[in-house]
N, C-alpha and C positions, 0 to 999 in steps of 0.2 A: 531668888525672885520667883522660882517656879511655884512657890506656895500661893502666888496670886491666882493660879488656876488650879482648882480642885478637881482633879480627874475623877475621883470617886463620886463626887456629886454629879458630874456630867453623866457618868455611867448610870447612876440611879435615875436621873431624869429620862434618859433614853429608854431604860428598862421599863419605867412606869408607863411610858407611851406605848411601847410594844405590848405590854400586858393589857392595857386599856383597849388597844385596837383589836386584839383577839377576842376580848369580851364583847366588843361592839359588832363582831361578825366578820372581821377580815380573815381570809383564808391564810394569807401570809403577810408579813409586813417587815419594815425595818425603820430605824430611827437614827438620825445623825445629829449629834450635838456639837456645836462649834463655839468656842469662846476665844477671845483674844484681848491682849493689852498692848497698846502701841504708844510710842512717844517720838515726836519729831521736833526739831528745832531748825528754823531757817534764819540765816545770817546774811546781812548785806552791809558792806562798809564797816565791818567790825561790830555791828550792833545787831542784837536779836530782833528780827522783824516779826516772827511768829513762833509760838510754842503751842503744840497741839498734843493733847493726851486723849486717848479714846479707849474705852472698854466696851465690849459688846458680847452678847450671848444670843445664840440662835439655835432652835431645835426644829428639825424637820421630820415629819412622819410621812412615810410612804406606805400605802396599803394596796393589797391586791384582793379583789373579789372575782374569782375565776380569772378571766383574761382582761378584766377591767382594772384600771389603776387610777389613783389620785393621790395627791400629796397636799399637806398643809404645814405651815410654819408658824412659829410663835417666838417671841422674845421672852415672855414670862409664862411659865408652866403652872398656872394656878389650878387649872381643872383639866387634867389629862383625859378624863372620860369624855368631856364635852368636845375636846379637840379630835379625839379618835372617832367619836360618833359622826362628827361632821365630815371627816375624811372618808369614812365608809359610805356615808350617804352620797357623797360626791362620786365615788367610784362606781356605785350601782347605776348611775345614769350616764356614764361616759361610754364611748364606743369601745369595742373590744380591740385589744392589741395582741395579735397572735404571737408576738415575740416577747411580751412582757413577762417578768418573773424574777425571783431571786436567783442567786447563783446556786449551782448544784452543791449540795452539802459536802460531797467528797472533795470539793475544791477549796473549801474554807481553810484559812490559815489557822494553825494550832500552836505555833510558836513564833515569837517575835524577836528577831535579832537586834543587837545593839548597833545602830547605824550612825551614832554620833550626831544626833539631830538637835540636841539641846545644849546651848552654852549657858552655864549658870551665872555668867557675868551680869551684874545688875547695873543698869545705866540710869543716870540722872540727867535732868535737863542741862545742868551746868556743864557736865562732861561732854554731852553732845554739842553744846555751844562751843566749847573749846576746840573740839575736833573740826567743826565747820570753820571756825576762825583761822585755824592753822592752815587749812586748805586754801582759804581765800587769800591769806597773806602770801602764800607761795605763788599763787597765780598772779597777784598784783606785782610781785617782784620780777616777773618776766618782762624783759625789755620789749616794748611795743604794745603791751596790754594797757588800755586806757581806763577801764573801769570793770567793776565786778557785776556780773549778772546774778550773783547770789550763790551761797553755798548752803547745803542742807545735810543734816545728819539724822539718822533715824534708828529706832530699835523696835522690834516686835516680838512678842511671845504668844504662841497660839496653841490651843489644845483641840484635839479632834477625838470623838468617840463614835463608834458605829456598833449598834446592837441589832440583831435580826431575830425573827421569830423561829428560825430553825437552828439556833444555838450559837451563833457567833457573837462574841463581845470582845472588842479590841479598842485600844486607844493609843495615841502617841502625842508628844509635844514637840514643837520645833521653835527655833529662834531665828531671828534675822537681824543683821546689822547692815546699815547702808550709809554711804557718804557720796555726795556729788558736788561738783563745782562747775559753774558756767562763767567763762571769761569773755570780755569784749575787747577787741583790738581796733585800732584806728580811730578816726575822728569824723564827725559830720556824716555825710552820705557815704563815706568809704569805710564804714565800720563793718566788722565781721565778728561773729561769735562762734564759740565751740565749747565743748564740755568734756569732762571725764568723770568717771564714777566707779564705785566698787560696791558689791553686795555679797555678803557671806553669812553663813550660819554662825560662825564663831568669830568673835572680835579679833582673836589672835591671828586669824588668817587674812584679815583686812590689810590692804596696802597702806603705807604711811600716808596720812593726810597731805603732807607736803609734796609727795610724789604725785598724788591725784591732782592737786592744785597746779603744780608746775606743768604737768602734761596738758591740762585744760588751757593754760595760758599759751603754751607753745603751739597747740593746735589752732587756737584763734589767730595767732600772729601769722602762721603759715598760710591762712586763708586770705590774707590781705591781697588787694590788687588782682582779683580774678579776671580772667579773660574768657571770652567766648571762643569756641572753635568751630570750624566749618563742619557740615554734615559729612560723615565718612563711615567706613567700616574699619574697626581696629580691635586689637586685643584689649581686654579689660581685666585689671587685677582688683578684686574686692578685698579691702583690708578686712581683718577678722571681724570687726564690729559690724561692718556692712554685710559680710558674708553670712552672718547668722540669719538674715532674711531668706537667703536661698535655702538654708536648711529648714526654715519654717515653711516655705512653699512645698518642700518635699514631705514634711510631716503632715501637712494638710492633705496632700494627694494620696497618702497611704493610710489615712484614717478610715477605719471600717465603715463609719457612717457615710462618708463620701463615696465609698465603693458601693454600698447598698443603694444609695440614691442615684448612682451612675453619674456623679458630678465630678469625677476625677480624671485627669488626663492620663493617669497611670492605671486605670481600672482594668485594662486588658494586658498588663505587663507582668503579672506574677510569673516568676521563673525565667524571665527574660533579662537580658543585659540592659540596664538603664544608665549606668555610669561606665566609665572606662575600666578595663581589667585592673585589679589591685585595689580598687576603691572599697572601703568598708565603712558602714554607718552602724553604730551600736546604740541600743537603748538599754539603760541599766537602772532599774528602780532601787537598787541596793548600794549605790555608790556612797561610801561614808562621807558625811558632810556635804552631800550633793544638794543642789538647789531644789531638786524635785524628788529627793529621796523619800521613801515611805515604806513601812513594814507590811502594809496591805493596801489594796486598792479600794475604790469606792463601793465594792460589793463584798468586801471581806475576804477576797481571794488574793492570790499572788501569782506572778508569772516569772519565767526565767529571764535572764539577760538575753536579749534578742539581737542577732546580727540582721538588721533590717536589710542592709545591702552587704552582700558577701562576694568579693571579687567582681564587683560591678553588677551583680545579679540581684534582683528584688526577691526577697525570701518571705516577708511577712507583711500583714496589715496590723494596725493597732485595733484590738478587739475588746469589747466588753461583752456581757452576757447577751444582751438584746441583738447587737449586730452580728455576733457569732451565730446565733440561732437563725437570723435572717439569711446569712450567707452560707449556712450549713457547714461551719468550721468550728474548731475548738477555740474557746476563749483563751486569751493569753495574759490576763491580769492587768489590763491597761484601762480599767474603768475609772473615770473621774466623776466624782459625785457633785451634782448641782442641786439646786433647790428641788426640782421636780423629778429628778431621776439621775441616771448615769449617762455618760457619753465617753467614747473611747478617745485616747490621746497618748502622747509621748510622756516619758518621765525624763530621765537624764539622757538626752539624745546627743551623741557625739559623732561628728564627722572626723574620722581618724586622719592624722596628718600625713603629708607626703615627705619627701626626702630633701627638697630644696627650699631655701629661704625665700621670702618674698623678693629680696634684692636679686637673688640669682634668677628668679623667674622674670623679673623686669629686664635683666641683662639679656636673657634669651629672647624676649619679645623685641627688644631694641627700643621701640616706641609704642605708646599706648596710653591708656587712661587708668590711673589709680583712683578708685572710688572710695571715698571716706564717708559719704553721707548719701542717703537715699530719701526720696520724697514721694509721697503718694502711695496708692495701693493698686496700681495698674496691672493686675495679674488675673487672667481668666482661668479659674480652676478646672473648667471643663475641657478647654482646648490646650492649655499651657501657654497661651500667648502672653508675652511679658513686655511691659512698658513702664519704666520708672524714671521719675526725675532724679537727677544725681548732681553731686558736686565732688570735687576732688582735685587731682593734679595731672596735668599732661606730662609724660616723661619721654625723654629722648636719650638714646645711648644708655638706657637703663637707669637714668637719673631724672628725678622730677625737675622741671624747668619753670613751670608757673602754675598757679592755681586756676581752676576751671569751675564755672558755675553756669546755671541756666541751660542745662543740656538734658537730653532724654536718651536712655539706653533701651533698645528694643531687641527682641528675639523670641524664641519659643523654648520653654523649659525642657522639652524633650531633647532638642538639639543642644541646649546649653549644658544639661547634665552629662550628655554623652561626651562633650569636649572638656569638661571641667577638670582642672588639675589642682589638687590641694597643695599648699605650702607646708612648711614644717613648724610654723609658729602657732600651734594649737593653744587657744585661750580656753581653758577647761573650767572657768569659774562659774559658768551659768548653765541653766537647764538645757539650752541649745548651745552646744560648744563646737566651735569651728576654728580652723586655721584660716589664713587668707586663701583666696581662691582665684585662679586664673582661668579665663575663658577667651579663647581666640575668636576673632571674626564676628563681633557683635556690631549691630547698627547703632551709631551714635548720631542723634539729631542735634545740630547746633544752629549756626547762622545759615 
């Protein structure tokens, strides 16, 4: 099915734009061509509700005239000269950006490792429908599940090409398979819903649809008859799915753009202990079959695997060319390309697991809150103040005793990170990979 995306044609389009921009007066420039084919099928009560197939192409040219820059995008490249002339004219009237520019030539990637990013499996709508129905049937077979909230299966194939005026030309293709199921338990006003899902580059790595559906059903049933709890301070165990949000808050705080803007609560913490001794957080752009794996970044460069946190100590920011120049640091190959330019960010970011299971951590705490779902975005990136709506289970003597809803968890991420204890159940499937995480002494607002 990879024949559906012609990489050589993408490279020609990007190359034509770069040549046109140089003729139009750009000092330097680059062009990104992105194309994709996707197919998804949604099923409810055994019947296909919607089938969606999409194909798209987009070419973006970015030009630099001195320290001025501009970009233009097009879906159809009928006249590259006209597009390039427009971009150069725009750049000439924009304010100067002291940090703008292409990556240093010596940093450009010259070889491309095989990172197992492309699954040749061809998916058809009928097969996707069968996978979704299998998940739905498994969910509906769980005792206590009253109805289906719908199941969906998807497949995507994407191609990316980057060409620069200073000699870089690279491309890669990637695939993505996905399956999700939402189950509803209970009746009338006492209904609860929950879901389960899996997304992988390779179909063979996907969990069985029946397992995904069964877990969705079991999760929904567990949430029945929730109770409110009184306001208190208690230990909180974030299950792995919810704990990924904590890793996301960390990733935002060590983004070089946030550091340059002075909008990160970790901006003065480089070289200091942020987490407990022994904690390690790793960012790996070369993880085979990883959700955010790539052979080069949005500037055509590459960076090493980074220990962002090593023995609890902060060691790196995520940097692209512009933020590294602004901060006076060396870039580390973490540029993500958007339409108008690049921005730094994580790749495959993993919070390395601890030694104890979630069950053992709950036994140690005795009583507390197991968080399975978070609501809202109540985090102040400048101060680290944290307040999120939550649902989950109250546990006593290390065992869940009843579901809990309509509560709020509050704290400050500086303190939370310092007390955080990772469990051993690392879920490594996603670009933000975490185990469950325990934090003692959080404020819980209830009744």
